[in-house]
Every structure is written in structure tokens, then in C-alpha cells.
C-alpha positions in Angstrom: 68.4 8.0 -39.7 65.6 8.5 -37.4 65.6 11.3 -34.8 65.5 9.7 -31.5 63.2 11.8 -28.5 64.4 12.4 -25.2 63.3 10.8 -22.6 60.0 12.2 -20.8 60.9 15.5 -22.9 57.6 17.3 -23.6 57.1 17.1 -27.6 56.7 20.1 -30.0 56.9 20.5 -33.7 55.4 21.8 -37.2 52.2 21.2 -39.4 52.5 21.4 -43.0 52.7 20.0 -46.2 55.6 20.1 -46.9 57.8 20.1 -44.3 60.8 19.1 -45.2 62.4 22.5 -46.2 62.0 23.9 -42.6 64.7 25.1 -40.4 62.0 25.5 -37.7 63.6 22.3 -35.7 66.9 23.6 -36.3 66.1 26.8 -34.1 63.9 25.2 -31.6 66.2 22.2 -30.7 69.6 25.0 -30.6 67.7 27.1 -28.2 66.2 24.1 -25.9 69.9 23.0 -25.6 71.3 26.6 -24.7 68.7 26.7 -22.1 68.1 23.1 -20.5 65.0 22.7 -21.7 63.8 19.1 -21.8 61.7 19.4 -25.2 61.9 17.5 -28.8 60.8 19.1 -32.0 59.4 17.0 -34.6 58.5 18.1 -38.3 54.7 16.5 -39.2 54.3 16.6 -43.0 50.0 16.5 -42.7 48.3 16.9 -45.9 44.9 19.1 -45.9 42.4 15.9 -45.8 44.2 14.8 -42.6 44.1 18.1 -40.8 41.6 17.7 -38.3 42.7 14.3 -37.3 46.0 15.5 -36.8 45.0 18.1 -34.5 42.6 15.8 -32.4 46.0 13.4 -31.8 47.7 15.7 -30.6 46.8 16.1 -26.3 46.8 12.2 -27.1 50.4 12.3 -27.9 51.5 14.0 -25.3 52.1 16.6 -28.1 52.2 20.4 -26.0 52.8 22.6 -29.0 53.2 23.1 -32.7 53.8 25.7 -35.6 51.6 25.6 -38.5 52.6 26.5 -42.2 51.7 26.2 -45.0 48.8 25.8 -46.7 47.1 24.9 -43.0 47.5 28.4 -41.3 43.7 29.9 -42.1 42.2 26.3 -42.3 43.3 25.5 -39.0 41.6 27.7 -36.9 38.1 25.8 -37.1 39.8 23.0 -35.4 40.9 24.5 -32.7 39.7 25.1 -29.0 40.5 28.7 -28.7 42.0 31.1 -30.9 44.0 34.7 -29.6 42.8 37.9 -30.7 45.7 39.1 -32.6 45.3 35.6 -34.9 40.9 36.0 -35.0 42.2 39.7 -36.5 45.2 38.5 -38.8 42.8 35.3 -39.9 45.3 33.3 -40.0 47.2 30.9 -37.0 50.7 29.7 -37.4 51.5 28.3 -33.5 49.5 26.1 -31.6 49.8 25.8 -27.4 47.9 22.5 -25.8 46.7 23.6 -22.8 45.4 20.6 -21.0 43.1 19.2 -23.9 42.2 22.5 -24.8 44.0 23.7 -28.4 44.7 27.4 -28.4 46.1 29.1 -32.1 48.2 31.8 -31.7 49.9 34.5 -34.8 54.0 34.8 -34.3 54.2 35.7 -37.5 52.9 39.5 -36.8 56.6 39.3 -34.3 58.2 38.6 -37.0 57.3 40.8 -40.0 57.2 43.7 -36.9 60.7 42.9 -35.6 62.5 42.3 -39.5 60.5 46.0 -40.7 60.8 47.7 -37.4 63.7 49.2 -38.9 62.1 50.8 -41.8 59.1 52.1 -39.8 59.2 55.7 -41.0 59.9 55.1 -44.7 56.8 52.7 -44.9 54.4 55.2 -43.2 52.2 56.6 -45.8 53.5 54.8 -48.7 52.3 52.1 -50.8 53.0 48.5 -50.3 52.7 45.4 -52.6 52.3 42.1 -51.7 52.5 38.6 -53.7 50.2 36.1 -52.2 47.2 36.2 -50.3 47.4 33.1 -47.9 48.2 33.0 -44.1 51.6 34.9 -44.2 49.8 37.4 -46.4 47.0 38.1 -44.1 50.3 38.1 -41.2 51.6 40.9 -42.9 48.8 42.6 -43.9 47.6 42.7 -40.6 51.1 44.2 -38.8 51.3 46.9 -42.0 47.7 48.0 -40.6 48.8 47.8 -36.9 52.6 49.2 -37.1 53.1 51.0 -40.0 50.2 52.3 -41.4 51.1 52.2 -45.2 48.5 54.8 -47.3 47.6 51.6 -49.5 48.4 47.9 -49.6 48.4 46.4 -52.9 48.0 42.3 -53.0 48.6 40.5 -56.3 47.7 37.4 -56.5 46.9 34.6 -59.3 43.9 34.0 -57.9 41.8 37.1 -57.3 38.5 35.8 -55.7 41.1 34.7 -52.5 42.5 38.4 -52.5 39.4 39.9 -52.9 37.9 37.8 -49.1 41.1 39.1 -47.6 40.6 42.7 -48.9 36.9 42.1 -47.4 38.4 40.8 -44.1 40.6 43.7 -43.0 37.7 46.4 -44.3 35.4 44.6 -41.8 37.8 43.6 -38.9 39.8 47.0 -39.3 38.1 49.3 -41.1 41.0 49.6 -43.7 39.5 50.2 -47.0 42.8 51.0 -48.9 43.5 47.7 -50.3 43.4 46.9 -54.0 43.7 43.6 -55.5 45.8 42.9 -59.1 46.0 40.1 -60.7 49.5 38.8 -60.8 51.2 39.5 -64.1 48.5 41.4 -65.1 49.6 45.1 -67.1 48.7 46.7 -63.8 51.5 44.5 -61.9 54.5 47.5 -63.1 52.6 50.7 -62.3 52.2 49.0 -58.7 55.7 47.9 -58.2 56.9 51.6 -59.4 54.6 53.3 -56.8 55.6 50.7 -53.8 58.2 51.4 -51.1 57.7 48.0 -49.8 57.3 44.9 -51.8 56.9 41.6 -50.2 56.8 38.1 -51.4 54.5 36.2 -49.2 54.0 33.3 -51.6 55.9 29.8 -51.4 57.6 31.1 -54.9 61.4 30.5 -54.8 61.7 28.2 -51.9 63.8 25.3 -51.4 64.2 23.2 -53.8 62.5 25.5 -56.1 65.4 28.0 -55.8 65.6 29.2 -59.1 61.9 30.5 -59.3 60.9 34.1 -58.4 57.5 36.0 -58.2 59.0 39.1 -59.6 59.1 39.5 -63.3 60.1 43.2 -63.8 63.1 43.2 -65.4 63.3 46.9 -66.9 62.2 48.2 -63.6 65.1 50.3 -61.2 64.1 49.6 -57.4 66.8 52.4 -56.4 65.7 52.9 -52.8 62.5 50.9 -52.5 62.4 48.0 -49.7 62.1 43.8 -51.2 60.8 41.8 -48.1 60.9 37.5 -48.8 58.9 35.6 -46.5 60.8 32.6 -47.7 64.2 32.0 -45.8 65.4 28.5 -47.4 67.7 29.5 -49.1 68.4 33.2 -47.2 69.5 35.0 -50.9 66.3 34.2 -52.7 66.1 34.7 -56.7 63.1 37.6 -55.9 66.2 39.1 -53.3 68.6 39.1 -55.7 66.9 40.6 -58.5 65.9 43.6 -56.2 69.2 43.9 -55.2 70.8 43.7 -58.7 68.7 46.4 -59.1 69.4 49.0 -55.9 66.8 48.0 -53.9 67.3 47.4 -49.7 66.2 43.7 -49.4 65.4 42.2 -46.0 65.6 38.0 -45.9 62.6 35.8 -44.3 65.9 34.8 -41.7 64.7 38.0 -39.9 60.8 37.2 -39.6 61.6 33.2 -39.0 63.9 33.9 -36.1 61.4 36.3 -34.5 58.1 34.4 -34.6 60.3 31.5 -33.2 61.5 33.0 -30.1 57.6 34.4 -29.8 56.1 30.9 -30.2 58.9 29.4 -27.8 58.2 31.5 -24.8 54.6 31.0 -25.5 55.6 26.9 -24.8 58.0 27.2 -22.3 57.4 29.8 -20.8 61.3 31.1 -21.0 62.4 33.9 -23.4 64.5 32.7 -26.5 68.6 33.6 -26.0 68.1 35.0 -29.9 71.4 36.1 -29.9 73.5 33.0 -28.5 71.0 31.0 -30.8 71.9 33.1 -34.0 75.2 33.2 -33.1 75.2 29.4 -33.4 73.2 29.2 -36.8 73.9 32.4 -38.9 76.8 31.3 -40.6 75.2 27.4 -40.7 71.8 29.1 -42.3 73.1 31.9 -44.9 76.0 29.3 -46.1 73.2 26.7 -46.9 71.2 29.2 -49.5 70.8 26.0 -52.0 70.4 23.4 -49.7 68.4 21.4 -47.4 68.8 21.8 -43.2 
């Protein structure tokens, strides 16, 4: 059944490829209903080759804002009229606000990362952090860590080390943070990096629905007792990455924490109204947690 649009509703949505797994429509539609905001949230599956044209069409179609997800968070910047200071420093955009015909990029992933990891701030400070991935999500994580958590070292693991090296150079230039080390994914150095890390983050889409049995984590023999494992993937809530870590006595943080908090900031940018996050979570937590291996 096609989604109906409320009469005279303002339209917001999400741009990515794929987008069918996304729970953002459910979160925002729930928040719109609670706050009685006359908005409709749509999902737009946009191929990379069509990104420029999709963005150009937003004002003409009456779209007043959107989220941006994989794989467009970095590429979208060159097609925007303005970019916020945080998004510029991150090097990625996940939220667009349309001001008349001006497209303004923001990064609310930073808000999501900070809120998700805030309980562990003291444990992360002056420690080593390992991040799997070097895309737009990883950039938001690195910026958040440097700005709010002050780790001693960040290790970035990626299949394409040249992409990771670009991330390393970007934050050396923009933030003067010189303690980023690049390691090729599944290289012999991987186990050593995990051993010395207090916090390990999956910023890749691996393990996302429908590939729920996949995990970037392969360290079967290692004990993770007391380490913190954070997965940016939220569908399913308990990913293989988190299941493996929990089985090895790690502290785990679900991507659902980041999802809610970045959504709350985006909602406020679009509507000028604070998202009633506790009420939204009261309605949706059990639905999302119970969904584990299904699309919602």
C-alpha cells in the first residue's frame, strides 16, 4: 500500500541507497503525531548518480528537509548551498534543512554519538579507540571523539586504506589531531588494536538488515571483558557485532541510542519544536527491540 500524504503537510524524508531498512520514518511520524505537527516523512531511494538531481528537485517538490544516509553523507556536501560548522568539520552531512530554496547541511550524527557514549566519557578519555569503517558515519564518530571524549589514539580499520588515510589527513588538518592510525581490515594488526582499545565501534553497514548474520568482528579467541562495543547499525538492535562482544563480557551500546538522538536534533531543525523523545521511545522501544530480524 502506498503511503498517503496528509493534506497540506510539509514533506521531509530520507535520501539514501538503500533506505527500505530505515526506522527514521517510524520515529519521525510518531513524533509528528505526538506534537501534532502537520508533516509527512517519506523514504527516497536515490542512486549516487542521481544525487545532484534529487537535491535540486527538493524545493520544487515542497520538501522542507531530509535525512541523508549511506552512501551519500560525504558526497552530498558539494551539492548544498550552505553547510553548518559542525558538518564542515566532520566532512559529512546527515540532515538537510531547506530554507526557501537554499539547502543547508547539518550533521546531527554528532549529537547521536555524544549522547550514546556520554555514560562512558571518563572510561574513554586518554584511551585507545578502534573504529571499523571510514565513511560518513565514521567521520561523525571521529569528530565526536576528538571534541567531546579526548581519546589518546584512534585506530581506523578499513578495507580501502586509502579512504582511511584521507580521513586521517582530514582530521589532522581540520582538528590538528595527529593520533589516528590506519590499519587494513582483517590485517594481522587487527587483534593487537582490539586488545589495546577501550572502545570499539562499528561504523560500517555490515550486519544491517537483511544481512543480519554478518559481522565485521572476527576476533573469536579474544576476551573483551570491560571493553565498550558500540554499533552504529540499529536494524537489528542486537547485531552480530554486539552479540559477539556481549558473549565475551563486553559492555555493548546499540545503534538505537544514536538513531533516536540524531533524529531528535533533526526534528528540531525542521520543526522548531523539541522532539518529545521519552514519549517517542515509550511507544517504539518494544517494537524496535522485538523487530531484531525484520524490517519495520
